[in-house]
N, C-alpha and C positions, 0 to 999 in steps of 0.2 A: 555497520553501525548506521543508525538513522541520522540524517543531517539535522533533524529537529532538536536532537539532544546534544549536539556538538557545540562546544564553546571554545573560543580562542583565548589563550593565556598570554598576556603581554608582560615582559620584564619591566619592573618599575624603574630600573636604573638606565638601561639603554633604549627602552621603548620599542623593542623588536618582538614580534610574535614568534615564540619559540616552540610552544607546546599547544596541543589540543586535548580536550578532556570532554567527558560527557556528564550531564547532570539532569535530574528530574526537575523540570521547571515548574511543575505543579506544586511540588513540596517545598523547594528551595527558591524563594522569591528574590533574596539578596544575591549580590554578585559573589562569585567564588574567588577566594584568595588562598594560594598555596605556595609553599616554599619549594622551588624547583631549581635544578641546575641550569643556569643560563649558558648556552653554547658559545655565546659571544663574549660574555664577561668572564666566564670560567669560575664562577662562585655560585653558591646556593643563595638565591635572592628571592624576595617576594614577587610572585607573579599574580596579576589581577585579571579578571575576566573583562574582555572588551565586547563591544556591540557587534 
């Protein structure tokens, strides 16, 4: 996977980076938001893209 397309997803509750995903930055200009399982909280929580 190319590093240019990789984005970090941070948990909105505990503020830890748990997941990585890829996106096409030319098509999707806004930040990515996904419901993912947080390994630290143990719940499905909204994860937002970080810089």
